[in-house]
C-alpha positions as CSV (number, residue, x, y, z in Angstrom):
1,M,47.4,-45.4,154.9
2,L,45.8,-45.2,151.6
3,P,47.2,-42.7,148.1
4,T,47.0,-38.8,148.2
5,Q,47.1,-39.6,152.2
6,I,49.8,-37.3,153.7
7,M,50.9,-37.9,158.0
8,E,51.8,-34.7,159.4
9,S,54.6,-34.8,161.8
10,G,53.4,-36.2,165.6
11,G,50.9,-38.4,163.3
12,V,49.9,-42.3,164.9
13,I,47.7,-45.2,163.1
14,F,46.3,-47.4,165.5
15,S,45.9,-51.0,164.6
16,C,42.8,-53.5,165.4
17,L,42.5,-54.6,168.8
18,S,41.8,-58.0,166.7
19,E,40.9,-59.2,163.4
20,T,36.9,-58.7,164.4
21,N,37.2,-55.4,166.2
22,F,38.4,-52.9,165.2
23,S,39.3,-51.1,168.7
24,Q,42.2,-49.2,169.0
25,G,45.0,-52.2,169.5
26,R,48.4,-51.9,170.8
27,F,50.5,-51.2,168.2
28,Q,51.3,-48.1,166.6
29,L,53.2,-46.2,164.2
30,H,53.8,-42.9,165.2
31,L,56.0,-40.3,162.8
32,L,57.5,-38.7,166.0
33,Q,59.2,-34.6,166.1
34,D,62.1,-35.9,166.0
35,G,62.0,-36.9,162.5
36,N,62.0,-41.2,163.0
37,L,59.0,-43.1,161.5
38,D,58.7,-45.5,164.3
39,L,56.5,-48.6,165.1
40,N,55.9,-49.6,168.8
41,T,53.4,-51.1,171.5
42,R,51.9,-49.2,173.9
43,D,50.2,-49.5,177.0
44,I,45.9,-49.1,175.7
45,T,44.8,-47.9,179.2
46,S,47.1,-45.4,178.6
47,N,48.7,-44.7,176.2
48,F,52.7,-45.2,177.3
49,S,54.4,-46.4,174.0
50,Y,56.7,-49.0,175.3
51,G,60.1,-48.8,172.6
52,A,60.3,-49.3,168.8
53,Y,60.9,-52.1,167.1
54,Y,60.9,-50.1,163.6
55,T,62.5,-47.1,163.7
56,S,63.1,-45.1,160.0
57,G,66.4,-43.3,160.6
58,T,65.9,-40.8,159.7
59,S,66.1,-37.9,162.3
60,D,69.1,-35.7,162.6
61,S,69.7,-34.5,165.5
62,S,72.7,-32.1,165.2
63,N,71.1,-30.6,161.7
64,S,66.9,-30.5,162.6
65,S,66.5,-30.3,157.9
66,N,67.4,-33.4,157.8
67,S,64.7,-35.1,159.6
68,G,61.5,-36.6,157.9
69,Y,58.6,-33.9,158.7
70,R,56.0,-35.4,156.2
71,V,54.9,-39.3,155.4
72,I,53.5,-39.3,152.0
73,F,51.5,-41.8,150.3
74,D,51.2,-40.9,146.4
75,D,49.0,-41.0,144.1
76,K,51.3,-43.5,141.8
77,G,51.5,-45.9,145.0
78,V,54.5,-44.5,146.3
79,M,55.0,-44.2,150.1
80,Y,58.1,-41.9,151.1
81,I,59.1,-40.1,154.7
82,L,60.3,-36.2,152.6
83,R,63.1,-34.6,155.0
84,R,63.0,-31.0,155.6
85,N,65.1,-30.5,153.1
86,N,62.7,-32.1,150.5
87,E,65.0,-34.6,150.4
88,I,63.4,-38.3,150.1
89,F,63.0,-41.3,152.0
90,Y,61.7,-44.5,150.4
91,I,59.7,-46.3,152.4
92,T,58.1,-48.4,149.2
93,P,61.2,-50.1,147.2
94,Q,62.3,-48.7,144.1
95,G,61.7,-50.1,141.1
96,M,57.6,-50.9,142.0
97,L,55.9,-53.1,138.9
98,F,52.4,-51.8,140.0
99,P,51.1,-48.8,139.1
100,A,48.7,-46.6,139.9
101,T,46.7,-46.6,137.0
102,E,46.3,-50.4,136.7
103,Y,46.0,-51.1,140.4
104,F,45.1,-49.9,144.1
105,H,47.0,-49.9,146.5
106,R,46.3,-49.5,151.0
107,A,49.6,-49.8,153.4
108,T,47.3,-51.1,156.7
109,L,48.7,-51.4,160.6
110,Y,47.0,-54.6,161.1
111,F,46.7,-55.8,165.0
112,D,49.3,-58.2,165.2
113,G,51.5,-55.4,164.7
114,V,52.9,-56.0,160.4
115,F,52.6,-52.5,158.8
116,T,52.4,-53.6,155.5
117,Q,52.2,-51.9,151.8
118,Y,48.7,-54.0,149.2
119,Y,47.9,-53.6,145.9
120,H,45.2,-55.1,144.0
121,P,44.3,-54.9,140.0
122,K,41.5,-53.1,138.8
123,I,40.2,-55.6,137.1
124,F,37.9,-57.8,139.2
125,N,38.1,-61.8,138.8
126,R,37.2,-64.4,141.3
127,S,41.5,-65.2,141.7
128,T,41.7,-61.4,142.3
129,K,43.6,-60.5,145.3
130,W,44.8,-58.1,147.7
131,T,48.5,-58.9,147.5
132,P,51.8,-57.4,149.9
133,I,54.2,-55.2,147.9
134,W,56.2,-54.2,151.6
135,L,55.9,-55.1,154.7
136,K,57.8,-53.6,158.5
137,P,58.9,-55.3,160.6
138,D,60.8,-58.3,158.2
139,N,60.7,-60.1,161.6
140,I,58.2,-59.1,164.3
141,C,59.3,-62.2,166.4
142,V,62.9,-61.3,166.5
143,D,62.4,-57.4,166.5
144,V,59.8,-56.4,169.0
145,G,62.0,-56.6,171.9
146,G,61.9,-54.0,175.6
147,S,61.8,-54.4,179.2
148,E,58.9,-53.4,179.2
149,G,55.4,-54.8,177.6
150,N,55.3,-58.5,176.5
151,G,56.0,-58.3,173.1
152,A,54.1,-59.7,169.5
153,C,52.2,-61.7,171.1
154,G,50.5,-62.0,175.0
155,F,52.4,-62.8,178.6
156,N,54.0,-66.4,178.8
157,S,53.2,-66.7,174.7
158,I,55.7,-67.6,172.1
159,C,55.8,-66.1,168.7
160,K,57.1,-67.7,165.4
161,L,56.5,-66.6,161.9
162,N,54.7,-68.0,159.5
163,D,54.9,-68.4,155.8
164,N,53.3,-65.4,155.2
165,Q,56.1,-63.6,157.5
166,R,53.3,-63.0,159.5
167,P,53.2,-63.6,163.2
168,D,51.3,-66.4,164.9
169,C,50.9,-66.6,168.9
170,K,50.9,-70.0,171.0
171,C,50.9,-70.7,174.6
172,S,54.1,-71.5,176.6
173,P,54.0,-75.2,176.5
174,R,51.0,-76.6,180.2
175,Y,50.1,-72.7,180.0
176,Y,46.7,-71.8,177.9
177,L,44.8,-69.0,177.2
178,L,43.3,-66.3,179.6
179,D,41.3,-65.5,176.9
180,P,40.3,-68.4,175.0
181,N,38.6,-66.3,171.7
182,N,42.2,-64.1,171.4
183,T,44.9,-66.0,171.0
184,Y,47.1,-63.7,170.5
185,G,46.9,-62.6,173.6
186,S,48.5,-63.3,177.3
187,C,48.6,-67.4,178.8
188,K,48.4,-68.4,182.3
189,P,50.2,-71.9,183.5
190,N,47.5,-74.8,184.3
191,F,49.7,-75.5,187.5
192,T,50.3,-73.6,190.9
193,Q,54.0,-73.0,192.2
194,N,54.9,-71.7,195.0
195,C,58.1,-70.9,197.7
196,L,56.3,-72.9,200.1
197,E,58.4,-75.5,202.3
198,D,57.1,-78.5,201.0
199,D,57.9,-77.9,197.3
200,I,61.9,-75.7,198.3
201,N,62.3,-79.4,200.6
202,S,61.3,-81.8,197.7
203,T,61.5,-79.8,193.9
204,E,62.9,-82.9,192.2
205,E,60.2,-84.7,193.1
206,I,57.0,-82.5,192.4
207,Y,58.7,-80.2,189.2
208,N,60.1,-81.1,185.4
209,F,61.0,-79.6,182.4
210,E,59.7,-79.1,178.8
211,T,62.5,-78.3,176.4
212,L,61.8,-76.5,173.5
213,I,64.7,-75.6,170.5
214,N,65.4,-72.2,169.3
215,T,63.0,-70.9,172.4
216,D,63.5,-67.6,174.7
217,W,61.5,-65.2,176.3
218,P,64.3,-62.6,176.3
219,T,64.0,-59.6,179.2
220,S,62.5,-61.5,182.1
221,D,65.9,-62.4,183.1
222,Y,67.1,-62.5,187.0
223,E,70.1,-64.0,186.5
224,H,72.6,-65.4,184.6
225,F,76.0,-67.7,185.3
226,M,78.9,-68.5,182.4
227,L,80.5,-71.5,181.6
228,V,77.9,-73.6,183.3
229,T,76.5,-77.6,181.8
230,K,73.0,-77.9,180.6
231,A,72.2,-79.9,183.7
232,Q,73.6,-77.5,185.9
233,C,71.7,-75.3,184.4
234,K,68.8,-77.2,184.6
235,R,69.5,-77.9,188.8
236,S,69.7,-74.7,189.8
237,C,66.5,-73.7,188.5
238,I,64.4,-77.0,189.6
239,N,65.8,-75.7,193.2
240,D,64.9,-71.9,192.6
241,C,61.4,-71.7,193.5
242,F,61.5,-67.9,191.2
243,C,62.8,-69.7,188.3
244,V,59.9,-70.6,185.7
245,V,62.2,-71.0,182.9
246,A,66.0,-71.7,181.8
247,I,67.4,-70.3,178.9
248,L,70.7,-72.9,178.0
249,G,73.5,-71.1,174.9
250,E,76.6,-70.9,174.5
251,G,77.8,-72.1,177.6
252,S,75.7,-69.6,179.9
253,C,72.3,-70.2,181.1
254,W,69.5,-67.5,182.4
255,K,67.2,-68.0,185.3
256,K,63.2,-66.4,184.8
257,K,60.5,-65.5,185.7
258,L,56.7,-65.4,185.5
259,P,55.8,-63.0,183.3
260,L,57.4,-64.3,180.5
261,S,57.5,-61.8,178.0
262,N,58.5,-60.9,174.5
263,G,58.7,-64.7,173.0
264,R,59.9,-66.1,170.3
265,E,60.6,-69.6,168.1
266,D,63.1,-68.9,165.3
267,N,66.5,-70.6,164.0
268,V,68.3,-67.1,165.0
269,V,67.2,-67.5,168.7
270,N,70.0,-70.8,168.3
271,R,69.5,-71.7,172.4
272,H,67.5,-74.2,174.3
273,A,64.8,-73.4,177.1
274,F,63.8,-76.2,179.6
275,L,60.8,-75.5,180.8
276,K,60.0,-76.0,184.3
277,Y,56.3,-77.6,185.4
278,R,54.7,-78.7,188.3
279,K,54.5,-82.6,187.6
280,S,51.6,-83.1,191.0
281,D,49.7,-80.3,189.8
282,P,46.2,-81.1,189.1
283,R,46.0,-79.9,185.4
284,T,49.2,-81.7,184.6
285,L,48.7,-85.3,186.4
286,P,50.0,-88.3,185.0
287,S,46.1,-89.7,185.4
288,P,43.7,-91.7,183.2
289,L,41.8,-89.5,183.5
290,L,43.3,-86.6,181.7
291,N,43.5,-89.3,178.9
292,Q,40.9,-91.8,178.7
293,S,37.8,-90.9,176.1
294,K,35.9,-87.8,175.8
295,S,32.5,-87.5,177.1
296,N,28.9,-86.7,176.5
297,P,27.6,-83.1,178.3
298,A,24.7,-84.5,177.6
299,T,24.5,-87.8,179.4
300,I,24.9,-86.5,183.3
301,R,21.6,-85.9,184.7
302,G,20.8,-82.9,187.8
303,T,19.1,-80.1,187.9
304,R,20.9,-76.1,187.5
305,G,22.1,-74.2,190.0
306,Y,25.4,-73.1,191.8
307,V,26.4,-73.4,195.2
308,A,29.7,-70.7,196.2
309,A,31.7,-71.3,199.3
310,E,28.6,-69.8,201.5
311,W,27.3,-72.8,201.0
312,F,30.6,-74.7,202.5
313,N,30.1,-71.8,205.6
314,S,26.3,-72.6,206.1
315,N,26.6,-76.2,205.7
316,P,29.6,-77.5,207.0
317,I,30.1,-81.7,206.0
318,T,30.9,-83.9,209.6
319,A,30.3,-86.8,208.0
320,K,34.4,-88.3,207.7
321,V,34.7,-88.9,203.5
322,D,37.5,-89.6,201.3
323,V,39.4,-87.4,199.4
324,Y,38.3,-88.8,195.9
325,S,34.3,-88.9,197.4
326,Y,35.0,-85.3,198.2
327,G,36.2,-85.0,194.5
328,V,33.1,-86.4,193.7
329,L,31.2,-83.9,195.7
330,L,32.8,-81.2,194.8
331,L,32.7,-81.4,191.4
332,E,28.4,-82.2,191.4
333,I,28.5,-79.5,193.7
334,I,29.8,-76.5,190.8
335,S,28.8,-78.3,187.7
336,C,25.1,-78.1,189.7
337,R,24.1,-81.9,189.7
338,K,22.6,-82.7,192.7
339,S,24.3,-84.2,196.2
340,I,25.5,-87.0,196.2
341,S,23.8,-86.9,199.9
342,D,20.4,-86.4,198.2
343,M,20.9,-89.2,195.2
344,E,22.8,-92.3,194.1
345,V,24.9,-92.2,191.6
346,G,25.9,-94.6,190.2
347,E,30.2,-95.2,189.3
348,E,29.4,-94.8,185.6
349,E,28.0,-91.8,186.1
350,K,30.8,-90.4,188.7
351,V,33.5,-91.1,185.8
352,I,31.3,-89.3,182.7
353,L,31.3,-86.1,185.5
354,A,34.6,-86.8,186.2
355,Y,35.7,-87.1,182.3
356,W,33.8,-83.9,181.4
357,A,35.5,-81.7,184.4
358,C,38.6,-82.5,183.5
359,D,38.3,-82.1,179.5
360,C,36.5,-78.5,181.0
361,F,39.5,-77.3,182.9
362,Q,42.2,-78.5,180.1
363,E,40.6,-76.8,177.2
364,G,39.8,-73.7,179.4
365,R,36.2,-74.1,179.3
366,S,35.0,-74.2,182.8
367,D,32.2,-72.0,182.2
368,T,30.9,-75.3,179.8
369,L,30.7,-76.1,183.8
370,V,27.9,-74.2,184.9
371,E,26.6,-72.7,181.5
372,N,24.8,-69.3,181.7
373,D,24.7,-68.8,185.2
374,M,25.7,-65.5,186.4
375,V,26.6,-65.9,189.7
376,A,29.6,-68.6,189.3
377,L,31.0,-66.8,186.4
378,N,30.9,-63.7,188.4
379,D,33.1,-65.6,190.9
380,W,35.5,-67.2,187.9
381,K,38.6,-67.4,190.4
382,R,36.7,-69.5,193.5
383,L,35.2,-71.6,190.7
384,E,38.1,-72.5,189.0
385,R,40.1,-73.1,192.7
386,F,37.5,-75.5,193.7
387,L,37.6,-76.7,190.4
388,M,41.3,-77.2,190.0
389,V,40.8,-79.0,194.0
390,A,37.7,-81.5,192.8
391,I,40.3,-82.5,189.7
392,W,42.7,-83.0,191.9
393,C,41.3,-85.0,194.6
394,I,39.5,-87.6,192.3
395,Q,43.3,-88.7,190.0
396,E,43.1,-92.5,189.8
397,D,46.6,-92.8,191.4
398,P,45.3,-92.3,195.7
399,S,49.7,-91.7,196.0
400,L,48.8,-88.6,193.3
401,R,46.1,-87.3,195.1
402,P,46.1,-84.3,198.4
403,T,45.4,-85.2,202.1
404,M,42.1,-83.5,203.2
405,R,44.4,-80.5,205.4
406,K,45.8,-79.8,202.4
407,V,42.3,-80.1,200.4
408,T,40.6,-77.5,203.6
């Protein structure tokens, strides 16, 4: 909004989708029919509105004349809500020292969900910039909540306020972005968790915890215990195949399941999060492959092309190869290299290929392995599944490799 603009009852302003994408985003500023000015998240596809994370409190169900019906940004650079009885509820703080005769003003709902009024000197020089006067809410990471929607950041993400009072989003440890280009988006785990018999019977051998301070996902609870110790809280989660994180605070333990929503890291949280992860998954294995020097894809020779699952169906491998060799073969197929049976491949080239594949997988760049091969990119889930199995097979510690039965 700019000075002299008015928002009538029912008016809406949408955020941008991202910093560079100006499509309608998932945050909105809405002057409701009841007189409240709300900030809330929404489902972009259906436009369904979730609970407000800021509300002006200018509604009065007992006397409608006390309710707001207009948001006015006047020519002096002051924003306020006008009630039906002509009383004024100021949004811009009183005593503002940035007169419109000397400063430009604007109020913007950013892609990160923070509604901010800015001023800018009318006399330009290289040092002048838009400076915030106020913003709402004060702390979007903590203020966004509700049982629906993903919060200020995406699912399985954590929101933390930066020095400019804006939200920074990061994936939980051992999780990575679904869309590497959207740091405010949702994340998925780089390991698998299930309720199969092998997992249930050996949970403490398979799983471990990352400990996070002042961190919580307050809307993902499914069980709550009181008067428990840290050890009891962790043990309850590690032995529960549905539990992905346990939260401990003030003697209480909350168990949570996927997806984790409304994640936040803040001193006001005052809780410890024990984030459960799988130790023996390909993406989290403590293999030297995942820690040694980085590879250079240019040193890997070979032809391009992609062999999908149909290749395995029509060309069954009958040779009795060990799991490691099978993993190398699978990597060569995925990364468009000739089959190991068609050319001699030295150990050094195998290692370089393994390093490169692990790097790409860990950093969410699996598409780099197949470059512009659209057949592979259109079969993304299967591609990542093959790559996960291949990396699992080539762990340097043989005890961490799966059996061929499990690979199949």
